[in-house]
Each structure stands twice: as structure tokens, then as C-alpha cells.
N, C-alpha and C positions, 0 to 999 in steps of 0.2 A: 189197309184194305187190299185184298188180293188184286193182282193186275191181269191175270190170264184165267181162262176156264180151269186149267189144271190147278192153279193156285187157289181158286175159289173152292174147288172140290176138296183139295188138301186141307184148307182151313175148316170146311164143314166137318170133315172126318176128324180132324184134330179136336174140335170142340164136342162132337157127339160121342166119341168113344168113351171119355171119362164119365158120361152120365148114364150110359147103358147099365142097367142093373140097379139103378138108384130110384128111390121113391120121389115122386113129384109132390112137393108140399104146398105149393101155391103157384098161381099164374097172375101176373100183373099185365094190364093192358093200357095202351095209350090210344084214346079214341077222339075223333073230331066231333065236336058239338057245335050246333048253330041255333041260335034262338031258343036255347034251353032244351033242345032236342038233338038226338043223334040218329044216324041212319041205322040200317039193319046190321046184323052181326059182322059180315065182311065189309060192308060199305063204309062203315065208320072206323074200322080198325086201321091204325097207323103202324104200330109196333107192338110186340108182346115179349114178355120175359117168362121163361119157365124156371121156377125155383126148385132145384133138386137138392136133396139132402147132401150136405158135405161139399158143395161146390158153389162158386159164385153164380148169380143168375145168368141164364143163357138167353141172349136177346135175338129175336128174329126180325129181320128187316127185308121186306120185299121191294125189289127195284127192277122194273121192267119185266124181264123173263128170268131173273135171278133171285134166289133166296140167299141172303147173307146171314150167317150165324156167328156170334161172338159172345164171349163172356163180358158182361157189362151191367152195371147197376141201372135200375130205372131212373129216368130223368124226371124232373119236376113238371107239374102241370104248368101251362102257360096260356096267356090271353093273346089272341090274334086280331084284336080290334074288331073291325066290322066284318071280318071273315070268320068270327066265332072264337072257339077256344079248344085247346087240347086238354082233356082230363086224363089223369093217370091214376089207376087204382086197381083193386082186385077184380078179376074176371067175375061177372055176375050171371047167374042163370036168367034167361034160358040160353045164353050164348054158349057155343060148343066148347070153348076153352075152359069154361067154368066146370065142366064135367070131369076134368082130368085130375085135379088134386086128390091125393090119397091113393094114387095108383102108381105102380112100378113100371118104368120103361124097360121092356125086355130086349128090344133091338131097334135098329134104325137102318134105313137104306136110302141112298140118294135117288132122286127122281129127275129125269132129264126130259126136255122137250125137243125142239128142233135143233138147238145148239148143244155143244158139248158141255157147257157149264150146268151146274145143278139148278134146276128150276124149282126144286122143292125137296122134301124129305118125307118118307113114310115112317111114322113113329109107331112101333108096336108096343102098346101098353098091355097090362095083364087083363084088361077088360074090353079093349077095342084097338083097331088100327086107325090112326089119324093121318090123313093126307094134308100136308101143309105145303103150298106152292104159291109162286108169284107168276101170274100170266097177264101180260099187257098191263102191268102196274096195278093189277087187281089181285086180292087175296083169294086163294082157293083153300077152304077149310072144310073138310068133310070126313065123316067116318066111313070106313069100309074101303071100297075099290078105288084104285087110281084111275083117273079119267083116261079114256082110250087113246087120246092124243099124246099121252105121256108114257114113259117107260121106266121101270124100276131097275136100279143098279144093284150091285151085290150088297148083301147084308153086312153090317159092320161088326156085329157081335160074334161070339164064338160059335153060335149055332144058328140054324135055319136051313 
């Protein structure tokens, strides 16, 4: 795990560059369920994995004001006793991440908040821009514009 903001950004760049230009073939999500129900799209999301052609799955983990990205296989579902369970499986509609498979990642740019470390990433697919960020231990997932309190870093691909 990176130790400093510079290490965190370098790690994000290191895992994002190899997936730019690749097709996204699947998305796996880990979600919290309680009493046979889960919260809304971002409320129940714990982690997710983007499965690009020709690479290991890319895991996204939000922690406080930082988005951590690394290549890792999805973990197994698990029971949390009276606190519910974590279910792991394919992203399902109408959740936003379920709209991504079958599209190509054209470019990516880090997103920063108040600190120097990456709060998120802007993923440019051939059909939409997706904002993925972690703010106050909450996921921000949305198509289109980056929230005004965040700023976009430089694009990592060869063009933009």
C-alpha cells in the first residue's frame, strides 16, 4: 500500500496506463446486504473490480478521501453475522457500473480534492465519462462532470 500522496498517485498511474485502450468486459462488485436487502447504488458498494481484456482485474477501494487502485482478484462473499453479509458478483442494472461492460477505456485522469493525493479518477469510455471518487468514506460514482469541489489532473493516455 502506498505511503505518501506521491506514492498513491504513482500507484494509480501505474495501474491505469496499461488498461487505457482496452475493452471492459465485466464489472464485479462487493456490496453490503442486511436483512436480505441492500442500500442504493453507492450506499451499499464496498469495492469493485473492472475486468479489462488482457489484464488482471483492477480493484477500486475508497478510503476516506483517497481512491486506491490495484490489480487483484475479487474476494469471496462472506457472512458478517448480525451485521449482515457481503455479496460479491457481477454489477447489475440499474446500477451505474453495470452500464460499462462492452465499452473501451479511451483515457483516464486523476482527480484531486483538498489534499495532494488522488481522491478519484475520471475514466473516459467511448460512450461516457465516469467519475469515481472517495469523499468522506463515501463513493462518488456519476457520469459526466467532475463535482466542482474536485479538480482534474492531467490525462494519462497519449491524447486529450
